[in-house]
N, C-alpha and C positions, 0 to 999 in steps of 0.2 A: 093170461093164464086161466084157462078154463078148466073148472072143477070137476071131477069125473062123476057123471050121475048114473052109470052101469058098474056091474060088477066087473072086477079086475081078475080076479083068480080064478074066475070062472073060464074065462078064455085066454089063460095060458096054456098053451101047449109045452109038451117036456122040454124040445129043448130050447125054449124062450127059460123056462125054470131053468134048467141047466143056466143058461148063458146068466142068469141072475145072479145064480149063488158063486158060478165063476167070476164076476166081475166082484160081487163080494171078498171076495178071498184074494185074488188081488189089491183091493181097494185098501185091503184090512191091511197089509205086509206092509204097503206103501204109508199106511198110516202108524203105524207104530215105527219105521224106522224114521220119516223121514218128519211125521207130526201134521202131515197136511197132504194135500192133493185125493184123499179119497172121497170125497164130498163130491170133484167134478166130475174123477171119474164115474161113480156111480151115478151121478145124473146123466153124462152124456151115454152112456150105454143103458140104462134101464130108460131114458125117457124114451127112446125106439122099440121097448116093450110093452109100456104101462102108460106112458104121455108123461109128460114132464110136469103136471101139476100133482099127480101121483110120487113120481121119480125122485122130488124135492122130499117131502114129507119122509118117503122109506129110507131117503140117504141120510135125515135128523135120528130118525128110529133106532138104525141097524147100528148106528157107530156109537150111542147112548151111552150103554156100558165100556165101550173101550174108550169115550170120553175121561171116565171116571176113573179106567185105570191108569191114564197118563197124565192125568192132574195131581197126584202128590208129588212126583217127581217132579214135575215142571215149577211146582207151587215153590217148590226148596231152590229152582236153580234162576228161577228168570224175576227180571228187573220190575219192582213197584211202579219205579219210577217212567217205564213205559207203557206197562201193564193199566195202570190205574185210569191214565188222560185217553189211552185208547177205550179200555172199557167201557169211561162213561160216554165218551161220544158214539161207542156201536150201541147203546144201550139206547140211546137215544133216535138214532138214526136207522135203525132196524125197522122197527111199527112203521115209520114213513115211506123207508124203501119198498114194503109192502103192499101201501096203500098208493104211491105214487106209481110204481113201475108197473102195476095192475091198469092205472089209467091211460100207461102210455107205453111207446116201443124202448122197451129197453137195449135194443139193438145199438143203438148208435151210441150210447153210454157205454158199452161193451165192449163196441171197437175200440173207443178213446182209452178206456183204461188196458186195454191189454196193449195197443201203443208205449201205453207208460210203461208197465210191466213190462214188456220185451226191452224197452227203451235202458230200464235199471238194472235190468239183469244181465245186459250185456257191459254193462258200465261199472256194475259190481264184478263180472270177470275179471276184468279191465285192472282192477286192483283199487275202483273208486269208494271211498267211503262219505256220508252224509256230512255235510259241514256243521249244520247245527243238530248234533246225534243226541245232545241232551236237552232239547227242545220242546217240551209240553206243547206247545201247539203245533209243531210235524205229530207228534202221537195222534193230538186228536182228530187231527185233519185226515190221515188215515182210519182213523175208527170211523168217523162219517160217510168216507168214502166205501172203505168196507162193509161197514151196517146197511147201507144204501143198498149196495149189492146182494147182499146174503140175505135182506129181506125180500127183495122181489125177485131174483132169480138164482140165488142158493151159492154163487159164485166170490162169495168176499172174501176168500182167502186170498189171493193172488197180490191186491197188494197191500193185506197184513203181513203177509209174508216177503215181500219186497221190503217193507219198511225197518222190518225185525231182522233179518240179514245184513242190510246196509249198516248193522252198528258194530263196532268190535266186539270180538269175545270168543270166550272157548266154545268148541263143540257143543256141549253140554249146556251152557247158558243161550247162544242161540237158539239151540231145538227148543228150549224151555221158554222160550218168548214166542218162539212160534206156536206151539204146541198151548201156551195160556191165551194169544190171540184170537184162533183159530176157535178153538175150543168154546171161548166165552162166544161168539159167533155164531156157533150152532144149538148153546142155550136160549140166548136174547133172542134167534128165529123161533123156537118151538110156539111161543105164545101170540106171535102174527098168524103164523101157519093156520094156528089151534083155533085163532079167532076167526079167519076169513072161510073155517070150514076145510081144509085140506085133509085132517085127519079123518079119513072115513074108516069103513070099519073092515074093508081088505085093505087099506093102507097099513092100518094099524096092525091087520094080522099078517102080513106078509116083511114088517119093517121090524117088528117084532122076533118073528118067525128065524130071520137073518143074523141076530143079536150073537148067539151062540159063535156062528162061522165069523163071523167080524170079531168079536172079542179072542176066540183064539189066536185067527193071523194078524191080528193086532200087538197080541202076546209075544209072536216070533219075531217079528218084525222088531220090536223092542228090544229085545233077547240080539239079535243080529246088530242092532246099535250098539250094545252095552258088548262085546265079546270083540270088540276091534275094530269094527268099521264105523269107527265115529270119524276117523282121522277122514274119510272121504265124505264127511257129511256135506260140508259147505259146494264141495260141487257136485254131488249128487242132487242135494237142494234146489242149484241153482239149474240143472240142468233140466230137472222135473219143474219148475217155475218157465225154463226157456218153452218145455212141448206144452206146458197149459196157457200159454199165453198167446202161444201160433194156432191151437186148437178152438181156443173161446173167442180170438180172432177171427179164422175163418168162419165157424159155427154164426158168430153174428154178424159176420159179411151177407151168410148165406141166408139167412133171416130178414137182414133189414133189405136186400133183393126181390126176395117173397115179399 
């Protein structure tokens, strides 16, 4: 991950800026409804415009206020027996991931994680549930994997979501667990990104400028969930997880070959 050494904003054309805005609109809505997936959408699209080292911190900054919007409801519904071991493990693993994955090629790990996520998504679609659904060690392992990937590549959400959806519960409970896990990953990664100098002036300007758009569309997605679409939450989340897994796998394979 190379830190951008030149101006980002000065090189943006009007179509590229429009693409950034459109991406934030879509990602914000997905975040509000599903509680995850927005970061990967932003990173995938904006990486082609401003580069991955800028796209990852921009994704974190633009979604900061929206994360605060979602957290109060998530805290009320989320399961502390799941959240606490996951949070502690992810907090420790995130800075390690930023350091380790900056030294090595993250593509092989992304390939492995994508395959695991796709396999878990298929099993959950077929009705599978985790056997050790109350085992804190399982949640801690998920936190370590998610923290490593979030810290190093900004894509720690899929393994966290896969474990959260594998637990039984109402759509409100599952969504709360997802939001709690994914929000924590973003917060824990901020310190690592700042330490490694990824929050440049242009990244701060672009990320903060996109905050209002992200926040409004997140509110719209949240309203849709509360308005009756929650009955379709699990299937929508599994579909999104499958798409994310396929896209991440394809990109990881392409980067690995490159």
